[in-house]
N, C-alpha and C positions, 0 to 999 in steps of 0.2 A: 157452835161453830166459831165462837169468839176467839178461840185459841188457834185457829187456822189462819196463818198469814199467807196472803196471795200476792206474789210479786209479778209484775207484768212489764214488758219492754215494748216500745213502739216498733212496729214492722214498717215495711215500705208503704203499705196501704193505710197506715194509721197516721202518717206524718201530716202536719198542717200544710195546706196548699200555699199559704202566704202569711205575711206578717199580720199579727193580730188574731189569727185563728188558733184554735186549740186542737190538740190531738184527738183522734177518734175515740181513744180510751179515757181521756180526761174526765168525762162525766161519770165514770164508774168509780165513785169515791171509795168503794170498799177495797180497791186495788192499791197496792204499794207501787205506783207507776213511776218508771224511770224513763226519761227521754234523753238523758245524757249518761255517759258511762259512770258507773258507781260500784263501790265495793261495800257489802253489808256483812257485818259480823253477826251471826245468828245465835250468839251466846245468850240473848235474852229469852230464847225459846228452849224447848227440850232438845234441840239440835245444837251441838257444839261444832259449828262449821262456818264456812265463809261462802258468800254468794257474790260473784262478779257479774255485773249486768252491762251488756253492750247492745244498745238499740241499733236499728238500721241507720247507717250514716246519712246525715242530712246534707245533701249537696248544697242546698241554698244557704245554710248556715256557714259552710266552709267557704263558699264563693263570696259571701259578704265579708269574710275576714281576710281575704286575699286580694290585694289591689289588682294584680294582673291575671286573675283567674279567667277572665273573659277572653284572654288572648291564647289560652291553651286549646289545643286540638282535643276532640272527644277522647282519644286514646290517652293523651297526656293528662287530661283531667281525671280519667278513671284511675290511672296509675298513681296519681297524687293522692286520691282519696284512699286507695288500697294501702299505700304506704303509711298514711295517717292512721288507718284502722290497725295496721300491724304495730305501729308505735304505741297506740293506746292499749293494745293487748299486752305488750311487754310491760307497760306501766302498771297495769292491774296486777299482773303476775308478780311484779317486784314488791307489791304491798302485802302479799300473802304471808300469813304466819305458817311456816313449814310444818308445824306439829299438828295443825288442824286440817281436816278434809275440806276440799273446796270444789265449788261448782261454777263453771262459766256458763251463763245463759246468754246466748248471742243470736241476733237475727242477721245472718250473713251468708254469702255464697262461698263455698269451697271449690277450688279448681278441679278436684277429683270427684265431685258429687255427680250423681246421675239424676236425670229428670225423666218424667214420663214421655212416651213417644210423641204425644200430641199436646203436652203441657205447655201453657203460655207463660209460665212463671219466669222463664229466663229468656224470652224472646226480646230482642233488642239489647240495649246496653244494660249491664249489671255490674255492680262492684264485686269483684271476685278476688279472694286472697288465697295463697297456697296453703295446703294442709299444714305445712311446716311452720306457718305463722301462728298456729295455736300453741301457746306455751305448754310444755310438758309438766309444768308445776301444778296445773289443775288436775284434781282427782278425776273430774268428769268435765267434758265440754258438751253441753246440750244445745243443739243448734236448731233454729227455725229458719224459714224462708223457702227451702226446697220442700215440696209436698211429698216426695217419695221417701218413705222410711228407709233408713240405711245406716250402716256403721262403716268404720274405716279400719277394721281389724286386718284386712288384707294389705293394708299399708303400714301395719305395725302400730296402729293407734286404736285399740279396741274400745277405749272409753271416750272416743269422740264420735258423736252420732247425731243424725237428724231424727227427731221424733216423728216427723211427717204430719200431714194434716189429719184431723180427726173426722173429716167428711170428704167424700169424693167430689171434686169440683169441676171435672171435665172428663171427656171420654178417654183421655190419656191415662186416667187413673182407674179405669173400670175394672182392671184385674188386680189392683193393689189391695191387700188387706190393711185396713186402718186400725190404729192402736194408739194408746198412750203409754208413757214410760214411767216406771217406778224406780227410784234410786234408793239404795241402802248405803248411806254414808259410812256406817260403822263397818259393814262387811266389804265395802268397796265394790259392790256389784249393782247391776241394773237388769231389768226385765221388761219386756213388752207385754201389754195386756190388750188383746184384740177387742175391737169395737164393732158391733153390728150397725151398719149405716146404709143409707139409700144406695141401691145398685144402679149402675149405668150399664146399658146393654146395646151393642151394635148388632144389627141383623144384616147379613150379606145376601144379596139377591143377584144372581147371574141370569140375565135374560138373553135368549137368542131370537125369540119372537115376541110380539105384543102379548103382555100378560099382566095379570093383577096379583098373582101369587107372590108372596114375600117370604114364605117359610122355607127357603131353600137350604138353610144350614142349621136350623135350630127349632126346637119345640116352641110354638107360640106362647106356651104357658110361661116361658122365661121372661115375657114382657110384663107379667103381672107385678104391679107395684114398683116398676123400674122406670128410670129415665131412658128413653129409647130414641134411636135413630136408625135409618135404613140406608145402607150403602148399596147402590145399584151399579152393576157392571153390564154394559149393553153396547151393541153396535149403534152407529149413528142413526140408522133408519128405524130402529125399534123405539116406539113411544109408549112407555109404561103408563098405566093409569094410577098416578100417584094419589089421587083422591081416594080411590078404592083401597089402596095399600094403607093409607093413614087410617081409614075407617076400620080396617081389619085389625090393625095393631091396637087401636084404642078400645075396640070391643074385647080384645084379649086382656085388658086390664092395665094397659100402660099408664103409669102415674103422670108422666109428662112426655110429650112427643117433641123432639128437637129438630125434626125435619130430615131432609135427604141429602146424601152426598153422592154425586153421579160420576162414575168413571166411564167416559164415552170413548169407544173405539171408532176413530174416524177413518174414512176411506182415504187412501193415498191419492193425492192429486196427480193427474196425468197431464203432462205438458202437451200442448197442441203443436204438432210439427209445423203447421202453417205459420203460427205466430212466432215460433222460434226462428 
């Protein structure tokens, strides 16, 4: 494995929390870790190409370098960081040797990206740039940050894509096939290779009367070796036996039970004529 070079960039969860702290990836000395934008010529290896590296932008570092950063509104601060990222991308593209294939490896959010229905990756503020900000000079733009695997061929950019996470991390990803990506720099092509990973499974239970049954929509064998939850739809007066439900699903071989989500149909309040 001595001839396999592994490059890594810091993501939003890897950044140091404060001055004097190291990145979460720093202790992995076998990695060629980049925490600032960089361009690497791969001519030292069997690959004759170029690798541009763009870690997740560090707000704290930018704020420290701008005297009036604290006076900006959240939207203004986000727009400033996005403009800075766009400028860095143009700078990296300007350094490319046009005759050599190139790969941009970046941990960023694209405005046209899709996230899972329940994914928390983009809840709250995030630094987002337009797809058009990815320079077309790069042979490939391989992106991280969004967990859902996808490409942008429908937007005319087939070689810009998210690899996606290699594990399911929440129930919003339960129906996503996980994979990694292989690039062929000589042929200018790429392909996804599926990965078998831990399943997430949601069981839906609709109750009209008190009940302990939970297999209303699926074979309980689907719980085996999966991370499970139960979504209960019920009227307000119906009280399910959740302890019995959990015991049932654990006996069915659930690897980890993550609890209940209840959708309660509440009775419409009737106004008292006397009080009105």
